[in-house]
Structure formats: C-alpha cells, structure tokens
N, C-alpha and C positions, 0 to 999 in steps of 0.2 A: 504494500500500500504506500502511496506517495503522499507527502504532506509538504505544503509550501511553508517556507520560513522567511521571515523578514529579519535581517540582521543589520547591525550597525556597521557602516563602513566609515571608520573614524577619519580617514584621510580626507574624505569629501564631506563629512558631516551630514550625510543623508543616508537613508535606508535604501537597500537594494533587496531584491527578491532572490531566493535560492530555493532549489528543490532538493529534497533528500529522501532517502528510503529509510523507514523505521519498521520495527516489528509491531505487529498488531497490539501486543501487550504494552509496549511503550506508548503507543498512541492512546490506548485506553487510559493509562495512568495520566497522560497529559490532559485528556478530556476531563477526568475526575478532578484534577487540580484546578482546572478552569471552572468547572461546575461548582466546586466548593468555594469559589470566589477567592482563592489564594492568589490567582493570577487573573488579569483581565482578559488575556487571550493566550492561545498556544504560542504565538510569536513572542510574547513577553517572557513566558517560561523558558523558551528555547534561547532567547537572547541572554537571559541570566545564566543558563546552563553553559552556554558557550563562553561567556565572560569568566565564569568560575573555572572552567577547564583551561582556558588560556592563561589565567593567573597561576594555576597549579603548574602548568608547563614552564612558565617564566621562573617560578620558584625552583623547580627541578633543575633548570639550566643554571641558575645562580648557585645552587648547592653543588652542582658538578664543577663549576668554576672554582668555588671555594675549596672543594676537595683536591682538585688539581694543584691549586696554589699551596695548600698545606702539604700535599704529597711531594711537592718540589722542595720542601724544607723551608719555605718562606714564611710560614705561619708563626714560628717561634719568635722571630725578630719583631713581629708586630703585636705580640701578646699584651704588652703594656698599653698600647694604643687601643686595642680591642676591649680590654678590661675597663679602661677609662671611659670609653664610649658606652659600654654596656651598663656600667654601674655608676657613672657620673663622677668618677675619680680622675684626678689630674696626676700626671707623672711628676 
C-alpha cells in the first residue's frame, strides 16, 4: 500500500511531496495516532518521525567521530577541557 508524505525541505523552506511504501500495520498505527488526535495528520506524524530519525543518525555520526578521535589517542590531552565544559570547572 502506498501513502503520500509531505516532508520539510529545509533548504527551500517549503514542503514537497514524497511517496513511500509502508506495511499495512504501520499505516494502521499511523491512522490510530491521527484518530486519537495525537497528530493532526499522517504527514505531521511522519515529519516528526523523520526528524527524530535524522537526529539519531546525526548523533550516531558524532559519536563515531568522537570514538575515532579518542581511539587516535587525542582524547586524553583534552580531558581537562572536556571536564571543565561538562561540569563548569575552569582549568
């Protein structure tokens, strides 16, 4: 079953349409969320889900970069700076 999705295209600040394929159970759950008035529309729910997924991916990329930085032995020299930023302490 196909469902049309309107998503935010941030670069142009306008919405564009996209078509995607979803399982019937996923679409049923989307309809229930809209019927329960948790979301005004399926598009609103899907935009939020896409935003959340993209944020998770961004955080995963950042964590991988930090891991590579630390694996390269660079994390130890910055521990005082990190501690100061995390706990509001000055060196």
